[in-house]
N, C-alpha and C positions, 0 to 999 in steps of 0.2 A: 500505512500502515490500507479460499472461498472456491465453492463448487464452478465457479465462472472464473475470473479473473481477479487475483488478491487485490480486496482494498477498490474494486470495483463493480461495476453494476452494468451490465452491457442491455440496451433497450432496442432489442430487435438487430438483427443483422444490419443493418445499413443506419442503424439509430446512433445518436452518441454515445459512448462509455464515459463513465464518471467514477472518477477516484473521491472517496471520502477518508476524511482525516479528521481526527479530533483531537483537541488538545486545551491551552487556558490562555485567557489573554492576558499576556504580561506589562503590554504598556501601549497608551493611544495616544496618540496626536494629532488633536483636532485643531485644522487649520480652518478658514473662511470658507471654503470652497471644497476642499477634499481633506478625508480623515485616512490615517494610516495605523492599522491595527496590527500589533505583535505578536503572536500565540504561538507558545511552546507547547510540543507535544514529545512523544516519548522518548527517550534515550537524548535530552537537552538539545532534541533540534528544534528551529525556531524557525517562521517562516512568515513573512509580510503580506499583507491583504490592504488594498486601496482601494478606498471607493468614494462618490461625493457625500458630502456632508449632510446632506437632506436621507441619503440611505443610511448613514449610520444612526442620524437621530431614530429611523425606526428599526435598527435592530436594538436600542438600549442596551449596549454593552457597559460593563465595569469591568475592572479590573480584578482577576483570577478569576473568572467567569468559564465553564465551562461551555467550549462552544463547538461548532463541526464547520468543517472547510468542504465544499464541494467545486473540484476542478474538473473539466472537459479532459480527457486524454488527449485530444486534439491540441490543446494549450500546452501542455506539457512535452517541452520541446530538449531534442537531446542534439549531440554533438560528438564528434571523436574527440580523442582524449585530447586537451589542450584547444580544442576550439570551445568558445561558449557562444551560442546562439544572445541574438536580445541585448536587450543595454546590461551596464553594470550593476545599475541599481536595481535589477530584479533577484528575486530568490536564486541562489545558485548553489547546485553540489557537485560533487564529485560521486560517482557510482558505477555499478557495473551492471550488464544486462545478464539477468536471472532466467528468462524466457522467452523466446521469439514463435509465437505461432502462425503456421504456415498460411499466408495469402496468396492470390493471384496477382495480386499488386505490392500496396506495401505492407505488410505484416505488423500486428498488435503485440506493442515490446514491453516487458515487464522488467523493469530497472529495480536497484536496490540501492540506496545511499550508501555509500564506503562506510564500512565500519557499525552501522544503523539497522533497528529492523524496521525499517520505514520502505515499503514497497508504493511504485506509481506504476500506470498502465500510462502508454505513450501509443499513438496513434503513426510516430514516427513521421518522417524518415531521419536517420542518425547525420544530421549536416555535415561533411566534410568525409563521409566514409562513402569509397566509389562501390563497394561490395556490399550483398546481402550483408545483415548483422548478425553476430553468431555470438552465442550463449556465452557467458563469463566475460566478454570486452569489456572496458574499462571506456567510460562515458561522462560525457558533462551534463547535468542535467538544468533547465532554465525554468522557471516559470514566471510570467509577468504577474506583480501582484492586482493589476488591475483586473483580470481574468479569473480570481476567486471568489468565488460567494460565501458569504459566511454567516451564519446562524447561531441564534444559542442552541444547547447542545438537549435532544428531546424536544423543541418546541418548535412551533410550525410559526414562519414570519408570512406576514401579509403581501398578497402580491409576488410571492419570491417561492418559495419551493419548501417541502415540508420533510424534516429532519428527524423523524418517527423511525427511519430506517435505520439508521446506524447501528454500527456495532456496539452490544451494549458493554456497560463498565466491564474490570476486570472482575470486581467482586461479585456480580450475577450471572457469571460463566458457569454453564455446566459441563462438566468434564466427565467423558465416558472412559471406564476401564477398558485397558486392550492392551495385548502381548505381543511383540515383532515375532513374525514367523521367520522371515527371511528380510535380506537387504543384499541390493545388487546395486552395482555403481552405473550411471551415466554419464554424457556429457556435459549434463543439465545440475548433478550434486546425484544425492542418494536415493534410491526409490524403496520405500519400505511398507512392507505387506502386511499387515495388521489382522489380525482376530478382535473383532471389536463384537464382544458377546455372540460369537457366531457368525458374525457377519463377515468376511474378508472384504478388506479395502487398501489402497495401495496410496501413499501419498509420496509425493516430490518432495524431499529436503533439499534444497539448493545448497552445494557445497559453501563452505563459509569456514576459514579457521578461527573465527571468533568464538562459536559454536565449544563448550567445555566438557562435551560428551561424545561418547560415540553409539551407534546405533547397533544392535546387534541378536540376532535370533535368540529368544526366549527375555528379552527384557522388557520388564513392566511398564508400560507406558500410560499417559493419558490424553487424549484428545477432546477437543471441541471444536465443532461445526455451529458457525452462524449462518447467514443468509449469502454472506459474502465470503467468509475468510474461513479458512481452516488451522488450528494450532496445535502443535506436537510436543509435549514433555515428557521427561520421565518421571514415572509415580515418585511421589516425595514433595513435601513442603519446604518450598522455597526455591524451587529448581524454576529457572526461566522458560517460557514456552516458545518455540522457534514458529515462525509462521511458514505455511506448507500450502501445497496443492494436490488436490485430489486427483488421480491419476485413474481413468478407466482401461483396463486393458481387454481385448479379446481373447477367451481362452478356448482353444482348440480341443 
């Protein structure tokens, strides 16, 4: 798991781009020199974080504690379908490309875990792919657990990094009332034009057969926008929200 990239924050055009993922500690294996922490996030997706034992002691983590992981987009490795970069013990998922930002060299690629809501950004390339990656192509997603930084949720770790800019918990989200004005299909999914209190906003909802509803003109919806993410859902209690990307279009 925005106005820039879903689940990430760019630090300048040439600086690093970060993925932030929240979850809870589900298990801890503390060895003499290394510690392995397993984190469970939304949709029952888990990932492993491995660090030196002294660093683990500084984090002071416990089972079931909320945490946030920070992953450099450069460390999100992508492979063509059936090709798995890195080692077998690393975090590995099947996924699909949902967005490719144009660039002079390697593009910034947004990928979605197969059947899950979690998205990550990668600086690429897609290993084993001879052509420029295209939206909705299947990929393998691999992350070395030693490249993931971990910290208690909404706290600051010494000599590390501050986690106070992480998306707030679901129960604290503010949802804006909106209405769908128009829907049009694109190669990446559905572009939904919205009227949010008189303000016109367009959102790209990437195509996914798992979404149990359709967007249609006149539909009442709710939108949440924070510093890195945007979420959209039909108005009503108990309905799941889907992550979307705000689209800025030039009107003539």
